C-alpha positions in Angstrom: -39.8 9.8 31.3 -40.8 7.8 34.3 -41.4 9.6 37.6 -40.2 8.3 41.0 -43.1 8.7 43.3 -40.9 8.0 46.3 -38.8 11.2 45.7 -39.5 14.5 47.5 -39.9 17.4 45.1 -37.6 20.5 44.7 -39.6 22.4 47.3 -38.0 20.1 50.0 -34.6 21.6 49.2 -36.0 25.1 49.4 -37.4 24.3 52.9 -34.2 22.8 54.1 -31.9 25.7 52.9 -34.3 28.2 54.5 -33.3 26.7 57.9 -29.7 27.8 57.5 -28.0 31.2 57.1 -26.9 32.3 53.7 -23.5 33.8 52.9 -23.2 37.4 51.8 -22.5 36.4 48.2 -23.7 33.4 46.2 -21.8 32.0 43.2 -23.1 33.2 39.9 -22.5 29.9 38.3 -22.1 26.3 39.5 -20.5 23.3 37.8 -22.3 20.1 38.8 -21.0 16.6 38.2 -24.0 14.4 38.7 -25.7 11.2 37.5 -28.3 11.8 34.8 -30.9 9.6 36.5 -34.4 10.1 37.8 -33.2 10.3 41.4 -31.2 13.4 40.6 -34.1 15.3 39.1 -35.5 17.1 42.1 -32.1 18.2 43.2 -31.1 19.4 39.8 -34.4 21.2 39.4 -33.7 23.1 42.7 -30.2 24.0 41.6 -31.4 25.2 38.2 -34.0 27.4 39.9 -31.4 29.2 42.0 -28.1 29.1 40.0 -26.8 29.1 36.5 -26.0 25.5 36.2 -23.4 23.8 34.0 -24.0 20.0 34.1 -21.4 17.3 33.6 -23.3 14.0 33.5 -21.4 10.9 34.8 -20.9 8.9 31.5 -21.7 5.4 32.9 -25.1 6.4 34.5 -27.0 8.3 31.8 -30.8 8.0 31.3 -31.2 9.6 27.9 -34.7 10.9 28.7 -33.4 12.6 31.9 -30.5 14.1 30.0 -32.8 15.5 27.4 -35.0 17.0 30.1 -32.0 18.6 31.9 -30.6 19.9 28.7 -33.6 22.3 28.5 -33.0 23.4 32.1 -29.3 24.0 32.2 -26.1 23.8 30.0 -24.8 20.3 29.5 -21.0 20.1 29.3 -19.4 17.4 27.2 -16.3 17.3 29.5 -14.8 13.9 30.4 -12.9 13.1 33.5 -9.8 12.5 31.3 -10.1 16.0 29.8 -10.6 17.6 33.2 -7.3 16.2 34.5 -5.5 16.9 31.2 -3.6 20.0 30.0 -6.7 21.7 28.7 -8.6 21.6 32.0 -8.2 25.3 32.8 -9.3 26.4 29.3 -12.4 24.2 29.6 -13.3 25.9 32.9 -12.4 29.4 31.7 -14.8 29.1 28.7 -17.6 28.2 31.1 -17.1 30.6 34.0 -15.4 33.5 32.2 -14.9 36.2 34.8 -17.8 35.3 37.1 -17.8 33.6 40.5 -18.6 29.9 40.7 -18.7 26.8 42.9 -18.4 23.1 42.0 -20.3 20.0 43.1 -18.3 16.9 42.3 -18.7 13.2 42.3 -15.6 11.1 42.2 -12.9 13.8 42.4 -13.1 15.0 38.8 -11.3 18.2 39.7 -8.9 16.9 42.3 -5.9 16.2 39.9 -5.8 19.9 38.8 -6.9 21.4 42.1 -3.6 23.3 42.7 -3.8 24.9 39.2 -7.5 25.6 39.4 -7.2 27.5 42.7 -4.4 29.5 41.2 -6.1 30.5 38.0 -9.5 31.2 39.6 -8.4 33.0 42.7 -11.3 35.1 43.9 -13.7 33.4 41.5 -14.0 29.9 42.9 -15.9 29.9 46.2 -15.8 26.2 47.1 -15.8 22.6 45.9 -18.3 20.1 47.4 -17.5 16.4 46.9 -20.2 13.7 47.2 -18.3 10.3 47.4 -15.7 8.5 49.5 -13.7 7.8 46.4 -13.6 11.6 45.6 -13.0 12.4 49.3 -9.7 10.4 49.2 -8.6 12.1 46.0 -9.1 15.6 47.5 -7.5 14.5 50.8 -4.4 13.6 48.8 -4.2 17.1 47.5 -4.0 18.5 51.1 -1.0 16.2 51.6 0.8 17.3 48.5 -0.2 21.0 48.1 -1.2 24.1 50.0 -5.0 24.4 49.4 -6.5 27.9 49.6 -10.1 27.2 48.7 -12.7 25.4 50.9 -13.1 21.8 50.0 -16.3 20.3 51.5 -17.7 16.8 51.5 -20.7 14.7 52.5 -19.0 11.4 51.8 -18.6 10.6 55.5 -21.8 12.3 56.6 -24.1 10.4 59.0 -26.9 11.4 56.6 -25.2 9.1 54.0 -25.4 6.0 56.1 -28.8 5.1 54.8 -27.8 5.8 51.2 -24.7 3.6 51.4 -26.6 0.8 53.0 -29.2 0.9 50.2 -26.5 1.1 47.6 -25.1 -2.1 48.9 -28.5 -3.7 48.9 -29.1 -2.4 45.3 -25.8 -3.8 44.1 -26.8 -7.3 45.2 -30.4 -7.0 43.8 -29.0 -5.9 40.4 -26.3 -8.6 40.4 -29.0 -11.2 41.2 -31.0 -10.0 38.1 -27.8 -10.2 36.0 -27.1 -13.8 37.2 -30.8 -14.7 36.5 -30.3 -13.5 33.0 -27.5 -16.0 32.5 -29.1 -18.9 34.2 -28.1 -19.0 37.8 -28.7 -17.5 41.3 -26.8 -16.3 44.4 -28.0 -19.3 46.5 -25.1 -21.4 47.6 -22.5 -19.3 45.7 -19.2 -18.3 47.2 -18.7 -14.6 47.0 -15.6 -12.5 47.8 -16.4 -8.9 48.8 -13.4 -6.6 48.5 -13.8 -3.6 50.8 -15.7 -3.8 54.0 -16.8 -0.2 54.4 -20.4 1.1 54.5 -21.2 -0.3 51.1 -19.2 -3.5 51.3 -20.7 -4.4 54.7 -24.2 -3.9 53.3 -23.3 -6.1 50.3 -22.1 -8.8 52.6 -25.2 -8.7 54.7 -27.5 -8.8 51.7 -25.6 -11.7 50.2 -25.7 -13.7 53.5 -29.5 -13.3 53.7 -29.7 -14.8 50.2 -27.8 -18.0 51.2 -24.4 -16.9 49.7 -21.2 -17.9 51.4 -19.3 -14.6 52.0 -15.6 -14.0 52.2 -14.3 -10.5 52.9 -11.0 -8.7 52.0 -9.9 -5.3 53.2 -6.6 -3.6 53.7 -7.7 -2.4 57.2 -7.4 -4.9 60.0 -10.1 -3.3 62.1 -12.6 -3.8 59.3 -11.6 -7.5 58.9 -12.1 -7.9 62.7 -15.6 -6.4 62.3 -16.3 -8.8 59.3 -15.3 -11.8 61.4 -17.6 -10.6 64.2 -20.4 -10.7 61.8 -19.6 -14.3 60.8 -17.8 -13.8 57.5 -14.6 -15.5 56.5 -11.7 -13.1 56.0 -9.1 -13.2 53.1 -5.6 -11.9 53.1 -4.6 -12.6 49.5 -7.3 -11.9 47.0 -5.5 -13.5 44.1 -5.2 -16.8 45.9 -8.9 -16.7 46.8 -10.3 -15.6 43.5 -9.8 -19.0 41.7 -12.0 -20.6 44.3 -15.0 -18.3 44.5 -17.9 -17.9 42.1 -18.4 -14.1 42.3 -16.4 -11.1 43.3 -17.9 -7.7 44.4 -15.4 -4.8 44.2 -16.7 -2.4 46.8 -13.9 0.0 47.6 -13.1 2.0 44.4 -9.4 1.8 45.1 -8.2 0.0 42.0 -8.0 -3.1 44.2 -7.6 -5.6 41.4 -5.0 -5.6 38.6 -6.8 -6.7 35.4 -3.5 -8.2 34.1 -3.1 -10.3 37.3 -6.7 -11.3 37.0 -6.2 -12.4 33.4 -3.1 -14.5 34.4 -5.0 -16.5 37.1 -5.9 -20.1 36.7 -9.6 -20.1 37.6 -11.4 -23.3 38.4 -14.6 -22.1 36.7 -16.3 -18.9 35.4 -16.0 -15.9 37.8 -18.6 -13.1 37.8 -17.4 -9.6 38.7 -19.7 -6.8 40.0 -18.4 -3.3 40.7 -19.8 -0.4 42.7 -18.0 2.4 40.8 -16.3 3.1 37.4 -13.9 0.6 35.9 -11.0 3.0 36.0 -11.5 3.4 39.8 -12.0 -0.3 40.3 -9.3 -1.9 38.3 -5.6 -1.3 37.6 -4.9 -1.5 33.8 -8.6 -0.9 33.2 -7.8 0.0 29.5 -7.6 -3.7 28.8 -11.4 -4.0 29.6 -12.3 -1.4 26.9 -10.5 -3.5 24.3 -12.8 -6.5 24.9 -16.0 -7.0 22.9 -19.2 -6.0 24.7 -22.1 -8.4 24.8 -25.7 -8.5 26.1 -28.1 -5.9 27.3 -28.8 -3.8 30.5 -25.3 -2.5 30.5 -23.9 -5.6 28.9 -20.8 -7.5 29.9 -17.3 -8.2 28.7 -15.4 -11.5 28.9 -11.9 -11.7 30.1 -10.2 -15.0 29.3 -7.8 -16.3 31.9 -4.5 -18.2 31.5 -6.3 -21.6 31.6 -9.0 -20.4 29.2 -11.7 -19.9 31.8 -13.7 -16.7 31.9 -14.2 -13.6 34.0 -17.6 -12.1 33.3 -17.3 -8.3 33.9 -20.8 -7.1 34.4 -21.5 -3.6 32.9 -18.0 -3.7 31.5 -16.5 -3.4 35.0 -18.6 -0.3 35.9 -21.2 0.1 38.6 -23.9 -2.5 38.3 -26.5 -0.5 40.3 -27.3 1.8 37.4 -28.5 -1.1 35.2 -31.8 -2.9 34.8 -34.1 -0.5 36.7 -34.1 3.1 37.9 -32.2 3.6 41.2 -34.1 2.3 44.3 -32.4 4.7 46.7 -35.4 7.1 46.2 -35.6 9.9 48.8 -32.8 8.6 50.9 -30.3 10.1 48.5 -32.0 13.5 49.1 -30.6 13.7 52.7 -27.0 14.3 51.4 -28.3 16.3 48.4 -29.9 18.7 50.9 -26.7 18.9 52.8 -24.9 19.9 49.6 -27.6 22.5 48.9 -26.9 24.1 52.3 -23.1 23.9 51.8 -23.6 25.7 48.5 -25.2 28.7 50.0 -23.0 29.1 53.1 -20.0 31.3 53.4 -16.8 29.3 54.1 -14.3 32.0 53.2 -13.3 32.3 56.9 -12.7 28.6 57.4 -9.2 27.1 57.9 -8.2 25.1 54.8 -5.9 22.4 56.1 -8.5 19.7 55.8 -11.8 18.8 54.2 -14.8 20.6 55.8 -17.8 18.7 57.0 -21.1 19.5 58.7 -21.7 19.3 62.4 -24.0 16.7 63.9 -26.4 19.4 64.9 -26.7 20.7 61.3 -27.3 17.2 60.0 -29.9 16.6 62.7 -31.9 19.7 61.4 -31.8 18.3 57.9 -32.9 14.8 59.0 -35.8 16.2 61.1 -37.2 18.1 58.1 -36.7 15.1 55.8 -38.5 12.9 58.3 -41.4 15.4 58.6 -41.8 15.5 54.8 -41.6 11.7 54.5 -44.1 11.1 57.3 -46.5 13.7 55.9 -46.4 12.1 52.5 -46.9 8.7 54.0 -50.1 9.9 55.8 -51.7 11.4 52.8 
């Protein structure tokens, strides 16, 4: 198994958490949804040293060597997102936690659909749920609109410590898409690209594309973001289905099921369209089941071909899933450890007294303490 020399080791998390108060009780077990990739190793090693960990690997980002290593450190759960939002979800959790206390670290809102039932069945046992991503944040936020939530829901998705990570995710998406295109005989230079979603990741994608000589169009449901895109020199698009036949590449950067795969198939394209996603196909496309029925070709995640109404093609890189987990290990390196450290502190703190009418986030002062220690560690390593 390769080692990422740019990562800080597990002792970094121990130093960070020592800066903050600990709650009177800590959960006996934690359920962790995480990527089974090298950049998760230091964080997972820290968690396994301090908690009894039950690990649910994200299925579209599994390094088999990392998974084999972690299987010796913790219990790996073969529980899919579909199972956790299905009728057997409570039984799956009950077998794991039994009568003991536990907390959850989530990526992508795995537990959001059953949140109301989970809090009812595990009252007094479940301490908190911590969500990592914007996609998951929105799913848990919906639960506050629809239900009375009685357990603390926390998130780092909108943390200022995640700005660097999201910027680098956008950069990595473009790098990996460039590698994909090179595999199939072309480049980004002079191509017309539509970026759907102009948030932190989408704006980074747009900037990286522009630097590579790509003509960038931007679509977003929020007018303020489109105004921002225009200020940065990009062309804005109101109707994505009218624009798609006239671009070479589409980047789906919002995880809001922004394209209906049936409508995409019914388009009359002028030429082959390449599609790159930043998250899973089910969070990117409506009617994503159609993708799974298509043959898979190639390597490094592969691709699927969707034929359009006039017999042109949409090349769905990595089968419509996130392109950034293909080709090489993640290049986010230690930057992802900023929010991992924030989650480590959230895990140990007592939030039983907090009001629960919204998602809980860290203060700027707390994030500044984490950033200072991270910078100290990085600068020390750089001077060795």
